[in-house]
C-alpha positions in Angstrom: 0.6 -9.4 -23.9 1.7 -5.7 -23.3 -1.1 -5.3 -20.7 0.2 -8.3 -18.8 3.7 -7.0 -18.8 2.5 -3.6 -17.6 0.5 -5.1 -14.8 3.5 -7.2 -13.7 5.7 -4.2 -13.7 3.2 -2.2 -11.7 2.9 -4.9 -9.1 6.7 -5.2 -8.9 7.1 -1.5 -8.5 4.4 -1.2 -5.8 5.7 -4.2 -3.8 9.1 -2.5 -3.8 7.8 0.9 -2.9 5.5 -0.3 -0.2 7.9 -2.7 1.4 8.1 -0.6 4.5 4.3 -1.0 5.0 4.3 -4.8 4.4 6.0 -7.9 5.7 8.4 -7.8 2.7 12.1 -8.3 3.5 13.7 -5.0 2.7 17.2 -6.2 3.0 17.4 -9.8 2.1 20.8 -11.4 2.8 22.9 -12.1 -0.3 23.0 -15.8 -1.4 26.1 -17.5 -2.6 24.2 -20.4 -3.9 21.1 -19.6 -6.0 19.8 -23.2 -5.4 19.9 -22.9 -1.6 16.8 -22.0 0.2 16.3 -18.3 0.8 16.9 -17.0 4.3 15.1 -14.0 5.9 17.0 -11.2 7.4 16.8 -10.4 11.1 14.8 -7.2 10.3 12.2 -9.3 8.4 12.0 -11.8 11.3 11.3 -8.9 13.6 8.7 -7.4 11.3 6.9 -10.8 11.1 7.0 -11.5 14.8 5.8 -8.1 16.0 3.6 -7.3 13.0 4.7 -3.7 13.5 7.6 -1.7 12.0 10.3 -0.1 14.0 8.1 3.0 14.6 5.2 0.9 15.9 3.0 1.2 12.8 1.0 -1.9 11.9 2.2 -4.0 9.0 0.0 -5.8 6.4 0.4 -8.3 3.6 0.5 -6.7 0.2 -3.1 -7.9 -0.5 -4.1 -6.5 2.9 -2.6 -3.2 2.1 -4.5 -3.1 -1.2 -7.7 -3.9 0.6 -7.0 -1.1 3.1 -6.4 1.3 0.3 -9.6 0.2 -1.3 -11.5 1.8 1.7 -10.9 5.2 0.2 -14.3 5.9 -1.2 -16.3 8.6 -2.9 -19.6 9.5 -1.3 -22.4 11.5 -3.0 -24.1 13.7 -0.6 -27.6 14.9 -1.6 -29.2 17.7 0.5 -32.8 17.1 1.5 -35.4 19.1 -0.5 -32.8 20.5 -2.9 -31.1 19.5 -6.1 -27.7 20.0 -4.6 -25.3 17.1 -4.8 -21.7 17.0 -3.5 -19.1 14.4 -4.1 -16.9 13.8 -1.0 -13.9 11.5 -0.6 -13.4 9.7 2.7 -10.6 11.0 5.0 -7.5 8.9 4.4 -5.9 7.1 7.3 -2.3 7.7 8.2 -1.3 4.4 6.6 -3.1 5.4 3.4 -1.3 8.7 3.4 2.0 7.0 3.9 1.3 4.5 1.1 0.7 7.4 -1.3 3.7 9.3 0.0 5.9 6.3 -0.7 4.9 6.3 -4.4 5.2 10.1 -4.6 1.5 10.6 -5.4 -1.0 12.8 -3.7 -4.4 11.6 -2.6 -7.0 13.6 -4.6 -9.1 15.8 -2.2 -11.6 16.6 -4.9 -13.0 14.7 -7.8 -12.2 16.0 -11.3 -15.2 16.2 -13.6 
């Protein structure tokens, strides 16, 4: 049960932190009636119609952003005719850097042993 609560909290926190990178409505209009259908703000409609933010950066769904972050990979490089192996991380894209900046986390450049 605790693991499920932690997972839900993590997803909630990431959705909130990464709202500028996704189609999420960052400033939803206040509702007087909680039963009435939710309305999107003008900013959310603009994000959805252009599929870009105000700075021209592409937007993704939350799942799409997670898939894009999943392309950060570790490659093991083995030099021919030697026993030398080096682990190398792929170079992060600007969107990946921005996602990590929004959650105040650095992208590891090396791999801890």
